[in-house]
C-alpha positions as CSV (number, residue, x, y, z in Angstrom):
1,X,-94.5,4.2,19.7
2,X,-92.9,7.5,20.1
3,X,-89.1,7.8,19.5
4,X,-88.6,9.3,22.9
5,X,-90.2,6.3,24.5
6,X,-87.8,4.0,22.6
7,X,-84.8,6.0,23.7
8,X,-85.9,6.0,27.3
9,X,-86.4,2.2,27.3
10,X,-82.6,1.7,27.0
11,X,-80.8,-0.8,29.2
12,X,-80.4,0.0,32.9
13,X,-77.1,1.3,34.3
14,X,-75.6,-1.8,35.8
15,X,-77.7,-4.6,34.2
16,X,-77.5,-5.5,30.5
17,X,-74.2,-4.1,29.5
18,X,-72.1,-5.9,32.0
19,X,-68.9,-4.0,31.2
20,X,-66.6,-2.7,33.8
21,X,-65.8,1.0,34.3
22,X,-62.1,0.2,33.8
23,X,-62.7,-0.6,30.1
24,X,-64.4,2.8,29.6
25,X,-61.5,4.6,31.4
26,X,-58.9,2.7,29.2
27,X,-60.9,3.6,26.0
28,X,-61.1,7.3,27.0
29,X,-57.3,7.3,27.9
30,X,-56.5,5.7,24.5
31,X,-58.5,8.4,22.7
32,X,-56.6,11.1,24.6
33,X,-53.3,9.5,23.7
34,X,-54.1,9.3,20.0
35,X,-55.2,12.9,20.0
36,X,-51.9,13.9,21.6
37,X,-49.9,11.8,19.1
38,X,-51.6,13.1,16.0
39,X,-52.5,16.7,16.9
40,X,-50.7,18.3,19.8
41,X,-47.2,16.7,19.5
42,X,-46.6,17.7,15.9
43,X,-47.8,21.2,16.5
44,X,-45.5,21.7,19.5
45,X,-42.6,20.2,17.5
46,X,-43.2,22.7,14.6
47,X,-43.5,25.6,17.0
48,X,-40.2,24.6,18.6
49,X,-38.5,24.4,15.2
50,X,-40.0,27.8,14.2
51,X,-38.7,29.5,17.4
52,X,-35.2,28.0,16.8
53,X,-35.2,29.3,13.3
54,X,-36.2,32.8,14.4
55,X,-33.6,32.8,17.2
56,X,-30.8,31.8,14.7
57,X,-31.6,34.5,12.1
58,X,-28.7,36.7,10.9
59,X,-28.2,39.5,8.5
60,X,-28.3,38.4,4.9
61,X,-30.8,35.4,5.4
62,X,-33.6,35.2,2.9
63,X,-37.0,34.9,4.6
64,X,-40.7,34.7,3.9
65,X,-43.1,36.6,6.2
66,X,-46.4,35.2,7.3
67,X,-48.0,37.5,4.8
68,X,-46.1,35.8,2.0
69,X,-43.6,38.6,1.4
70,X,-40.1,37.4,0.3
71,X,-37.1,39.4,1.4
72,X,-33.6,39.5,2.9
73,X,-32.8,40.4,6.4
74,X,-30.9,43.8,6.2
75,X,-30.6,44.7,9.8
76,X,-31.5,43.2,13.2
77,X,-32.7,45.7,15.8
78,X,-32.6,45.3,19.6
79,X,-36.3,45.8,20.1
80,X,-37.2,42.4,18.5
81,X,-37.7,43.8,15.0
82,X,-35.9,43.3,11.7
83,X,-35.4,45.5,8.7
84,X,-36.2,43.4,5.6
85,X,-35.2,44.4,2.1
86,X,-37.7,43.3,-0.5
87,X,-36.1,44.9,-3.5
88,X,-33.0,47.1,-3.9
89,X,-33.7,50.3,-2.1
90,X,-37.1,49.1,-0.6
91,X,-37.1,47.9,2.9
92,X,-39.5,47.8,5.9
93,X,-39.5,46.9,9.6
94,X,-41.3,43.8,10.9
95,X,-41.5,41.9,14.2
96,X,-39.5,38.7,14.5
97,X,-42.7,36.8,15.1
98,X,-44.0,37.8,11.6
99,X,-41.4,35.5,9.9
100,X,-42.8,32.3,8.5
101,X,-39.9,30.4,7.1
102,X,-36.6,30.5,5.4
103,X,-36.8,31.3,1.6
104,X,-35.0,28.1,0.6
105,X,-37.6,26.0,2.6
106,X,-40.4,27.9,0.9
107,X,-38.9,27.1,-2.5
108,X,-38.5,23.4,-1.6
109,X,-42.1,23.2,-0.5
110,X,-43.3,24.9,-3.6
111,X,-41.4,22.4,-5.9
112,X,-42.6,19.4,-3.9
113,X,-46.2,20.6,-4.2
114,X,-45.9,20.8,-8.0
115,X,-44.5,17.3,-8.4
Protein backbone atom coordinates (compact mmCIF):
# COMPACT_ATOMS: atom_id res chain seq x y z
CA UNK A 1 0.00 0.00 0.00
CA UNK A 2 1.02 3.51 -0.66
CA UNK A 3 1.56 5.85 2.34
CA UNK A 4 -0.84 8.37 0.83
CA UNK A 5 -3.60 5.73 0.78
CA UNK A 6 -2.99 4.97 4.46
CA UNK A 7 -3.22 8.64 5.41
CA UNK A 8 -6.38 9.14 3.38
CA UNK A 9 -8.05 6.15 5.07
CA UNK A 10 -8.16 7.99 8.41
CA UNK A 11 -11.34 8.10 10.50
CA UNK A 12 -14.27 10.07 9.17
CA UNK A 13 -15.08 13.50 10.61
CA UNK A 14 -17.87 12.72 13.02
CA UNK A 15 -17.62 8.96 13.42
CA UNK A 16 -14.73 7.23 15.18
CA UNK A 17 -13.34 10.06 17.33
CA UNK A 18 -16.53 10.84 19.19
CA UNK A 19 -15.04 13.95 20.89
CA UNK A 20 -16.95 17.17 21.16
CA UNK A 21 -15.71 20.37 19.57
CA UNK A 22 -15.79 21.98 23.05
CA UNK A 23 -12.78 19.88 24.13
CA UNK A 24 -10.80 21.11 21.13
CA UNK A 25 -11.71 24.72 21.89
CA UNK A 26 -10.69 24.33 25.55
CA UNK A 27 -7.40 22.70 24.57
CA UNK A 28 -6.66 25.50 22.09
CA UNK A 29 -7.57 28.14 24.70
CA UNK A 30 -5.27 26.45 27.23
CA UNK A 31 -2.39 26.55 24.77
CA UNK A 32 -2.92 30.28 24.21
CA UNK A 33 -3.05 30.89 27.97
CA UNK A 34 0.20 29.01 28.55
CA UNK A 35 1.90 30.91 25.72
CA UNK A 36 0.73 34.20 27.24
CA UNK A 37 1.95 33.24 30.73
CA UNK A 38 5.40 32.07 29.67
CA UNK A 39 6.25 34.30 26.72
CA UNK A 40 4.23 37.49 26.35
CA UNK A 41 3.66 38.50 29.99
CA UNK A 42 7.34 38.40 31.09
CA UNK A 43 8.36 40.33 28.00
CA UNK A 44 5.85 43.13 28.64
CA UNK A 45 6.84 43.21 32.32
CA UNK A 46 10.51 43.63 31.38
CA UNK A 47 9.68 46.33 28.81
CA UNK A 48 7.67 48.24 31.41
CA UNK A 49 10.56 48.01 33.89
CA UNK A 50 13.03 49.21 31.21
CA UNK A 51 10.82 52.19 30.32
CA UNK A 52 10.52 53.13 33.98
CA UNK A 53 14.32 52.98 34.38
CA UNK A 54 14.90 55.19 31.34
CA UNK A 55 12.30 57.71 32.50
CA UNK A 56 13.93 57.97 35.95
CA UNK A 57 17.49 58.57 34.70
CA UNK A 58 19.38 61.50 36.15
CA UNK A 59 22.82 63.02 35.73
CA UNK A 60 25.56 60.96 37.36
CA UNK A 61 23.86 57.56 36.91
CA UNK A 62 26.13 54.79 35.68
CA UNK A 63 24.64 52.98 32.68
CA UNK A 64 25.32 50.29 30.09
CA UNK A 65 24.23 50.85 26.49
CA UNK A 66 22.74 48.17 24.26
CA UNK A 67 26.15 48.01 22.55
CA UNK A 68 27.78 47.13 25.87
CA UNK A 69 29.47 50.49 26.46
CA UNK A 70 29.71 51.46 30.13
CA UNK A 71 29.54 55.10 31.09
CA UNK A 72 28.06 57.80 33.27
CA UNK A 73 25.26 60.19 32.30
CA UNK A 74 26.89 63.60 31.99
CA UNK A 75 24.03 65.68 30.58
CA UNK A 76 20.40 65.10 29.63
CA UNK A 77 19.21 66.97 26.52
CA UNK A 78 15.63 67.97 25.74
CA UNK A 79 15.58 66.15 22.39
CA UNK A 80 15.50 62.68 24.03
CA UNK A 81 19.28 62.25 23.96
CA UNK A 82 21.96 61.92 26.62
CA UNK A 83 25.61 62.83 26.78
CA UNK A 84 27.46 59.84 28.23
CA UNK A 85 31.00 60.08 29.58
CA UNK A 86 32.93 56.84 29.06
CA UNK A 87 36.26 58.06 30.40
CA UNK A 88 37.47 61.43 31.70
CA UNK A 89 37.31 63.84 28.77
CA UNK A 90 35.62 61.37 26.41
CA UNK A 91 31.90 61.60 25.90
CA UNK A 92 29.33 60.95 23.21
CA UNK A 93 25.64 61.55 22.58
CA UNK A 94 23.16 58.67 22.45
CA UNK A 95 19.39 58.22 22.32
CA UNK A 96 17.60 57.29 25.54
CA UNK A 97 16.32 54.14 23.88
CA UNK A 98 19.93 52.91 23.46
CA UNK A 99 20.33 52.43 27.21
CA UNK A 100 20.22 48.82 28.28
CA UNK A 101 20.49 48.81 32.06
CA UNK A 102 21.99 50.39 35.10
CA UNK A 103 25.67 49.64 35.66
CA UNK A 104 25.12 48.10 39.11
CA UNK A 105 22.49 45.74 37.64
CA UNK A 106 24.97 44.68 34.98
CA UNK A 107 27.60 43.96 37.63
CA UNK A 108 25.13 41.90 39.68
CA UNK A 109 24.17 39.84 36.64
CA UNK A 110 27.82 39.28 35.76
CA UNK A 111 28.69 38.01 39.25
CA UNK A 112 25.59 35.80 39.33
CA UNK A 113 26.58 34.22 36.03
CA UNK A 114 30.07 33.36 37.29
CA UNK A 115 28.78 31.61 40.44
